[in-house]
Structures are given as structure tokens and as C-alpha cells.
Z-matrix of the N, CA and C atoms (Angstrom, degrees):
N
C 1 1.443
C 2 1.537 1 109.62
N 3 1.289 2 116.28 1 -48.56
C 4 1.476 3 123.10 2 -179.70
C 5 1.566 4 113.09 3 -55.11
N 6 1.353 5 111.89 4 -43.31
C 7 1.416 6 117.49 5 -178.20
C 8 1.566 7 111.39 6 -68.35
N 9 1.309 8 115.88 7 -33.33
C 10 1.460 9 117.60 8 178.30
C 11 1.649 10 112.50 9 -67.43
N 12 1.303 11 111.94 10 -37.81
C 13 1.426 12 116.88 11 175.73
C 14 1.507 13 113.26 12 -62.50
N 15 1.411 14 116.54 13 -44.05
C 16 1.451 15 121.27 14 179.65
C 17 1.456 16 108.51 15 -63.52
N 18 1.366 17 122.53 16 -39.48
C 19 1.393 18 127.36 17 -178.24
C 20 1.581 19 112.11 18 -62.54
N 21 1.345 20 111.11 19 -42.72
C 22 1.456 21 117.80 20 179.90
C 23 1.490 22 110.68 21 -67.95
N 24 1.343 23 118.78 22 -41.18
C 25 1.457 24 119.50 23 171.15
C 26 1.436 25 114.00 24 -56.21
N 27 1.317 26 116.77 25 -49.57
C 28 1.485 27 122.29 26 179.51
C 29 1.545 28 111.12 27 -55.10
N 30 1.359 29 115.02 28 -48.16
C 31 1.517 30 117.74 29 179.57
C 32 1.558 31 109.92 30 -62.33
N 33 1.218 32 120.67 31 -42.26
C 34 1.439 33 123.49 32 176.00
C 35 1.554 34 114.65 33 -59.04
N 36 1.352 35 111.15 34 -42.89
C 37 1.471 36 115.58 35 177.73
C 38 1.512 37 110.34 36 -68.74
N 39 1.378 38 121.21 37 -36.97
C 40 1.347 39 123.40 38 177.55
C 41 1.514 40 112.00 39 -64.92
N 42 1.299 41 116.27 40 -44.18
C 43 1.515 42 117.21 41 178.39
C 44 1.495 43 110.37 42 -67.23
N 45 1.318 44 121.29 43 -38.93
C 46 1.462 45 121.55 44 176.25
C 47 1.567 46 112.08 45 -61.56
N 48 1.304 47 115.40 46 -40.64
C 49 1.486 48 119.28 47 175.67
C 50 1.495 49 112.05 48 -63.36
N 51 1.324 50 116.25 49 -43.48
C 52 1.469 51 116.29 50 177.47
C 53 1.489 52 113.63 51 -62.86
N 54 1.386 53 117.03 52 -38.86
C 55 1.510 54 120.83 53 177.04
C 56 1.529 55 110.45 54 -60.88
N 57 1.392 56 114.29 55 -45.02
C 58 1.450 57 117.16 56 -178.24
C 59 1.522 58 111.29 57 -64.15
N 60 1.297 59 116.35 58 -41.72
C 61 1.518 60 119.26 59 -179.98
C 62 1.551 61 111.45 60 -63.53
N 63 1.397 62 114.56 61 -41.55
C 64 1.499 63 117.92 62 176.01
C 65 1.479 64 110.51 63 -61.68
N 66 1.346 65 120.71 64 -40.65
C 67 1.455 66 121.69 65 -176.09
C 68 1.519 67 108.56 66 -65.70
N 69 1.367 68 114.91 67 -40.83
C 70 1.471 69 117.20 68 -176.62
C 71 1.596 70 108.09 69 -69.60
N 72 1.307 71 118.62 70 -39.82
C 73 1.478 72 118.18 71 -179.52
C 74 1.546 73 109.69 72 -68.19
N 75 1.352 74 118.48 73 -35.41
C 76 1.459 75 116.23 74 177.95
C 77 1.511 76 113.90 75 -62.01
N 78 1.363 77 113.81 76 -44.08
C 79 1.454 78 119.43 77 174.97
C 80 1.537 79 113.29 78 -57.64
N 81 1.223 80 115.41 79 -42.37
C 82 1.560 81 120.59 80 176.58
C 83 1.542 82 110.43 81 -61.57
N 84 1.320 83 120.48 82 -45.72
C 85 1.441 84 124.15 83 -176.45
C 86 1.523 85 110.38 84 -69.78
N 87 1.388 86 115.11 85 -35.64
C 88 1.434 87 118.00 86 -179.00
C 89 1.534 88 110.25 87 -69.90
N 90 1.281 89 117.65 88 -42.33
C 91 1.458 90 121.06 89 173.75
C 92 1.559 91 112.16 90 -60.36
N 93 1.296 92 116.63 91 -41.26
C 94 1.409 93 122.59 92 -179.29
C 95 1.548 94 110.05 93 -62.72
N 96 1.336 95 118.61 94 -45.49
C 97 1.471 96 123.37 95 177.61
C 98 1.484 97 113.38 96 -60.44
N 99 1.340 98 114.48 97 -37.14
C 100 1.546 99 117.71 98 -174.34
C 101 1.500 100 108.24 99 -68.18
N 102 1.321 101 121.21 100 -24.46
C 103 1.436 102 119.78 101 -174.67
C 104 1.559 103 108.37 102 -70.06
N 105 1.335 104 118.45 103 -24.79
C 106 1.426 105 121.64 104 178.33
C 107 1.521 106 112.74 105 -84.66
N 108 1.240 107 121.64 106 -18.99
C 109 1.473 108 125.48 107 -177.96
C 110 1.457 109 117.45 108 -104.10
N 111 1.330 110 115.99 109 44.35
C 112 1.419 111 120.75 110 177.78
C 113 1.484 112 117.49 111 -73.13
N 114 1.323 113 121.23 112 -15.59
C 115 1.377 114 124.98 113 -176.93
C 116 1.493 115 113.09 114 -73.94
N 117 1.329 116 121.40 115 -33.22
C 118 1.466 117 127.44 116 175.12
C 119 1.531 118 111.28 117 -114.19
N 120 1.272 119 112.62 118 130.85
C 121 1.518 120 116.38 119 -179.40
C 122 1.564 121 107.58 120 -131.47
N 123 1.260 122 115.22 121 129.97
C 124 1.506 123 122.65 122 178.09
C 125 1.479 124 102.98 123 -90.78
N 126 1.337 125 111.83 124 113.50
C 127 1.566 126 120.20 125 -177.93
C 128 1.502 127 109.31 126 -81.87
N 129 1.341 128 118.27 127 -44.35
C 130 1.423 129 120.80 128 -179.67
C 131 1.544 130 113.36 129 -156.65
N 132 1.339 131 115.35 130 148.30
C 133 1.492 132 119.44 131 177.09
C 134 1.485 133 108.91 132 -132.91
N 135 1.320 134 114.07 133 131.87
C 136 1.446 135 122.96 134 177.17
C 137 1.521 136 109.02 135 -119.10
N 138 1.389 137 118.99 136 115.62
C 139 1.409 138 124.34 137 -178.40
C 140 1.486 139 110.07 138 -77.66
N 141 1.299 140 122.09 139 122.03
C 142 1.441 141 124.15 140 178.35
C 143 1.520 142 108.31 141 -93.30
N 144 1.261 143 119.09 142 -41.96
C 145 1.485 144 125.23 143 177.73
C 146 1.541 145 108.30 144 -150.68
N 147 1.290 146 115.02 145 -170.99
C 148 1.513 147 119.59 146 -178.41
C 149 1.449 148 111.79 147 -57.25
N 150 1.357 149 118.49 148 -37.35
C 151 1.482 150 117.66 149 -172.71
C 152 1.483 151 111.68 150 -129.44
N 153 1.336 152 116.73 151 26.71
C 154 1.474 153 123.60 152 178.13
C 155 1.525 154 108.42 153 -135.56
N 156 1.394 155 112.62 154 135.65
C 157 1.432 156 118.26 155 178.82
C 158 1.606 157 108.63 156 -142.06
N 159 1.326 158 110.61 157 158.02
C 160 1.438 159 117.72 158 169.24
C 161 1.521 160 106.40 159 -114.55
N 162 1.368 161 117.34 160 132.47
C 163 1.437 162 124.53 161 -172.39
C 164 1.572 163 111.35 162 -121.69
N 165 1.286 164 119.92 163 147.34
C 166 1.393 165 121.60 164 158.64
C 167 1.478 166 105.86 165 -114.40
N 168 1.332 167 118.75 166 124.22
C 169 1.502 168 125.46 167 -178.66
C 170 1.430 169 111.69 168 -122.07
N 171 1.343 170 116.88 169 133.43
C 172 1.450 171 119.14 170 176.61
C 173 1.515 172 109.77 171 -104.10
N 174 1.321 173 115.17 172 134.34
C 175 1.463 174 122.79 173 -177.90
C 176 1.616 175 106.27 174 -145.58
N 177 1.285 176 111.79 175 126.35
C 178 1.440 177 114.45 176 -179.01
C 179 1.516 178 117.99 177 48.18
N 180 1.332 179 112.35 178 46.53
C 181 1.505 180 119.08 179 179.31
C 182 1.488 181 112.32 180 64.32
N 183 1.269 182 121.88 181 18.37
C 184 1.475 183 124.64 182 174.16
C 185 1.496 184 105.42 183 -123.77
N 186 1.397 185 112.18 184 145.13
C 187 1.490 186 116.97 185 176.95
C 188 1.541 187 107.74 186 -106.61
N 189 1.353 188 114.21 187 146.39
C 190 1.504 189 120.92 188 179.30
C 191 1.496 190 107.94 189 -127.37
N 192 1.279 191 115.74 190 138.34
C 193 1.531 192 123.18 191 174.98
C 194 1.549 193 106.46 192 -98.54
N 195 1.316 194 118.70 193 114.05
C 196 1.446 195 124.78 194 -173.22
C 197 1.441 196 110.53 195 -116.84
N 198 1.388 197 115.59 196 144.30
C 199 1.459 198 121.21 197 162.32
C 200 1.510 199 109.89 198 -104.44
N 201 1.360 200 115.27 199 134.10
C 202 1.456 201 118.27 200 -171.43
C 203 1.540 202 106.92 201 -123.72
N 204 1.321 203 116.36 202 131.83
C 205 1.524 204 120.50 203 175.11
C 206 1.531 205 102.68 204 -125.34
N 207 1.388 206 110.88 205 -173.22
C 208 1.476 207 116.30 206 -178.99
C 209 1.495 208 116.11 207 -47.15
N 210 1.338 209 115.35 208 -58.46
C 211 1.455 210 117.68 209 -175.41
C 212 1.546 211 114.60 210 -118.45
N 213 1.374 212 114.51 211 26.58
C 214 1.458 213 114.50 212 -174.55
C 215 1.560 214 109.88 213 -153.71
N 216 1.371 215 111.18 214 149.16
C 217 1.480 216 121.50 215 169.37
C 218 1.472 217 109.17 216 -115.60
N 219 1.304 218 120.98 217 138.19
C 220 1.463 219 123.67 218 175.27
C 221 1.492 220 109.49 219 -125.30
N 222 1.339 221 118.58 220 126.85
C 223 1.383 222 123.68 221 177.81
C 224 1.553 223 107.85 222 -78.44
N 225 1.255 224 119.72 223 112.86
C 226 1.497 225 125.16 224 -176.58
C 227 1.575 226 107.92 225 -87.29
N 228 1.307 227 113.10 226 -47.41
C 229 1.474 228 117.18 227 -176.08
C 230 1.576 229 109.14 228 -158.71
N 231 1.286 230 115.76 229 144.13
C 232 1.495 231 125.03 230 171.95
C 233 1.522 232 105.64 231 -93.05
N 234 1.295 233 117.91 232 117.83
C 235 1.530 234 123.14 233 177.90
C 236 1.518 235 107.46 234 -92.56
N 237 1.263 236 118.67 235 102.45
C 238 1.499 237 120.97 236 -172.57
C 239 1.512 238 113.43 237 -85.49
N 240 1.391 239 114.59 238 -43.56
C 241 1.440 240 113.66 239 -171.96
C 242 1.511 241 108.12 240 -129.21
N 243 1.350 242 115.76 241 -176.80
C 244 1.451 243 120.31 242 177.12
C 245 1.472 244 113.28 243 -75.19
N 246 1.375 245 118.68 244 -19.63
C 247 1.398 246 123.56 245 175.10
C 248 1.546 247 112.39 246 -71.85
N 249 1.283 248 116.56 247 -22.45
C 250 1.509 249 124.86 248 -171.90
C 251 1.565 250 105.94 249 -96.44
N 252 1.304 251 116.47 250 74.20
C 253 1.469 252 123.24 251 -177.40
C 254 1.561 253 108.33 252 -106.57
N 255 1.358 254 111.61 253 152.53
C 256 1.452 255 119.28 254 173.72
C 257 1.529 256 102.96 255 -90.74
N 258 1.384 257 111.20 256 140.98
C 259 1.482 258 117.37 257 179.13
C 260 1.507 259 109.92 258 -122.03
């Protein structure tokens, strides 16, 4: 009985260690991928529903207000200057 408890504790520790290592490696690869995608920056996302969002995206020093659905992007407005803000 005591050996079974020790085995269970070891398996739980092994699984927790694997989850921790996976989480750390995911953060590393996500940071690494972001270094290559400096041309496009997502400034803000507002979720409207499960499959619809509103986004502000910056590309070449211009900001764009987009509507995003499952299979489409719609340009709602180009935000050129600091005076052109959404309220």
C-alpha cells in the first residue's frame, strides 16, 4: 500500500514537471516568433462574440480599425493621426 502511494506521488510530480517544462518552452518560442513579426502589431482586440472581434492593428506607422469574422477581415476605418481616435 505504501509503495502505491509513493508511485502515485512520483507520477503526479512527473506530470507537473512536464507541464511546467512545456509552459516554459511555449513562452520561449512565442517570444522568439514575435521577433520576426515586427512589421505588424496588434494594438488592441475587443471580442464581440465567439467568432467576431474588433481590432486595431498598426502597420508601417499607420493604424487600422478592423472587423474580423471567421473567414473575413473588414477595414472599418484607417486611423491616420493622433487626433483620429475612437471613443
